[in-house]
C-alpha positions in Angstrom: -12.8 -3.8 -7.5 -13.2 0.0 -7.8 -16.8 1.2 -7.7 -18.6 4.4 -7.8 -20.0 5.4 -4.4 -23.6 4.9 -5.6 -22.9 1.3 -6.8 -20.8 0.6 -3.7 -23.8 1.4 -1.5 -25.8 -1.4 -3.1 -23.3 -3.9 -1.4 -23.9 -2.7 2.2 -26.6 -1.3 4.5 -24.0 0.5 6.6 -23.2 4.1 6.2 -20.3 4.9 3.9 -17.4 6.6 5.7 -15.9 9.8 4.3 -12.3 8.6 3.7 -11.1 12.2 3.7 -11.8 12.4 7.4 -11.5 8.8 8.7 -9.5 5.7 7.9 -11.2 2.4 8.1 -8.5 0.3 6.4 -5.3 0.7 4.4 -5.1 -1.4 1.3 -1.6 -2.9 1.0 -0.7 -4.4 -2.4 2.3 -6.7 -2.7 4.7 -6.2 -5.7 7.2 -8.5 -7.4 10.0 -5.8 -7.5 10.9 -2.3 -6.4 10.3 -1.1 -10.0 6.7 -2.5 -9.8 6.1 -0.5 -6.6 7.3 2.7 -8.2 5.4 2.1 -11.5 2.0 1.6 -9.8 2.4 4.6 -7.4 3.7 6.9 -10.1 0.7 5.9 -12.3 -1.7 6.5 -9.5 -0.3 9.9 -8.8 -0.4 10.8 -12.5 -4.1 9.9 -12.4 -4.9 12.1 -9.5 -3.8 10.2 -6.3 -2.0 12.1 -3.6 1.4 10.9 -2.3 1.3 10.1 1.4 4.4 9.2 3.4 7.9 9.4 2.0 9.1 6.2 0.3 10.3 3.7 2.9 13.4 1.6 2.2 14.6 -0.8 4.9 17.0 -2.6 2.6 14.8 -5.8 2.5 11.6 -3.9 1.9 10.6 -1.0 -0.3 7.2 0.7 0.0 5.4 3.8 -1.1 1.9 5.0 -0.4 -0.8 7.3 -1.8 -4.4 8.3 -1.2 -6.9 7.8 -4.0 -9.0 10.7 -5.1 -11.6 9.9 -2.5 -8.9 9.8 0.3 -8.6 6.0 0.7 -5.0 5.1 1.7 -3.1 2.6 -0.4 0.3 1.1 0.1 2.4 -0.8 -2.4 5.4 -2.8 -1.1 8.1 -5.2 -2.2 9.8 -7.5 0.3 12.9 -9.5 -0.5 12.6 -12.4 1.9 16.1 -13.4 1.2 17.4 -10.0 2.3 14.9 -10.1 5.3 16.2 -13.5 6.4 19.8 -12.3 6.1 19.2 -9.2 8.1 17.4 -11.2 10.8 20.2 -13.8 11.0 22.8 -10.9 11.2 20.8 -9.5 14.1 20.9 -12.9 15.9 17.3 -13.8 15.3 16.1 -17.2 14.0 14.0 -17.1 10.8 11.5 -19.5 9.4 10.4 -18.4 5.9 
C-alpha cells in the first residue's frame, strides 16, 4: 500500500524516518520473469524513481533496484529455481527446492 506521509502517520505512534538519510528496510518484490523485473523498474524510473545499483545477473537470478521519490529502496528480482539448482549441483552442493 502506498500512502501519503500524513495518512501513514495515522498508522503509527513512532516517528517517521527520513528515507533519504536512513534505511529501515528494503522492499524486495518477486517477479515471474526477467522481463517483469525490467518492466516494473523502467516504469518506476519513468515515474520519478532513482536507479540504485547496477542490474545484477547471476545467471539464475536477475535483479534491479531503485529508490522511490521519498528515498525508500525497492528491489525487483526474478529467480529461476531450475537454474539455481543446476548451478548448486554443478558446484557440488546438495539442493532441496
